N, C-alpha and C positions, 0 to 999 in steps of 0.2 A: 480603491487600491487593488491591484492584482497580485496575488500571492501564488507561489508554488511551494510545496511542502515536501521535504525529504524525510522519510521515516526509516531510521536505522535500527531501532530497538525491537526485539521480539516481544510479544505479549508476555507478561509476567516475569520477564527477565529483569526489567527495571521499569521506571516510570515513563520512559521516552515515548512509547507508542500511545499510552493513555493521554499524556500531555499533548501530543500531536493531534489526537482525535479531538480533544477539548478545544484546542486552538482553532482547528479547522471549523468546528461547529460554531464557535464564537465569531470567527471571521465572517462566515456566511450570515449569521444572525445580525451582524452589524452592517450588512449590505455590501460588503466587499466581495470580490470574486476569487475563486481558486482556479488558476490556469491548469495546474497538474499536481496530482499526488504521485510521488515517486517512492516506492518501497525498495529499499536497498539493504545489502548485508543481511543481518538477521531480521530486519524489518519485513522481509518477504513472507515470514511466517504469519503476519497479520492478514495475508491474502489467501490463506489455506482454508478451504471449506471443511477439512477434516479435523480441524482444531475442535476438540470436544471437551467441554468443561462442565462441572456441576451446574445444575440449573439455577442455583442461587448466586452464582458468580457472574461478573460481567462477561459478555460474549463479544470479544474484540472483533473477530472476523465478521460477525453478523452486524455489529454496529458500523463498521467501515462500509460494508456492502450496502446497508440501508442509507447511509449518508451519500455514498456515491450515486445510488439510484435516485434518491429524492432530489438531488441537486444536479443530476446529469454531469458528474465530474469526470474528467479525464484521469484515470488511475492506471498506473504502470508499475510493473515489477521488473527489476533488472533481470534479464534472462539468464545471465551467467550466475548471478547470486541465487536465483530461484532454482536452477537446475542442480547446483551444488547442494541445495537444502531440500530437494525433493518436492518443490512446488512447481507443478507443471500443468499445462493446458492439454486439451484433447489431442491437438496436433503433435505436440512433443511426446505425449504418451505413446502415440502410434509410431512416431519416428524412432524412439528408443525402446520400443517393444515392451512397454510397461502396461500392467493390467488395469490401471485407472488413472484418472487425473483429479486434481484437487484445487486448481486455481479458481478463485471466486468469480462469480458472474459479474460482468461489467469491468473486469480488470484485465489488462492485456500484458503480454510479455513484450519487452522491447530492450534496446541497448542503451548505452550511456549517451548516445546522441539525443535521446529524448530528455535527458537531464540537462544537457547543454542548451537545448531548445527552450526548456522551461526557464532556465536562468536568464536567457536572452529576452524572452517574451514577458517576463514578470517584473513588477516593480520591486518585489522582494522575494528572495529564495531563503526559506527558513528550514533549518535542519534540526531534527530532534534525535538525540542519541549520539553515541561516540563510536568511532571505528576502533577496532582492536589493533 
């Protein structure tokens, strides 16, 4: 079965991001495929390389990055949600004259069209988290 996963929750705000991660890992371990990971609303914080936590705590951004790289997953953050929350790539940092970028390696900025495409191309679109 082909899944796409929408992650709406920020790390440590609630359980949504961690549950999404575990679902994604279990899905892949069972031999299913993931068409796309789509980080939206506060979920874009999971893609920030600047998220710094104590070493003895889970490292959500690193875990997502490792999963994406290991399985060559298509991972997208909504550009509008990301810009509002300060998660940007090198191109957007230059465009808006920002001193740095923080979007995780292997993750791209894109619009809601990528979410529609994911819904169309997947057998199941699973959402973790709630919108405010």
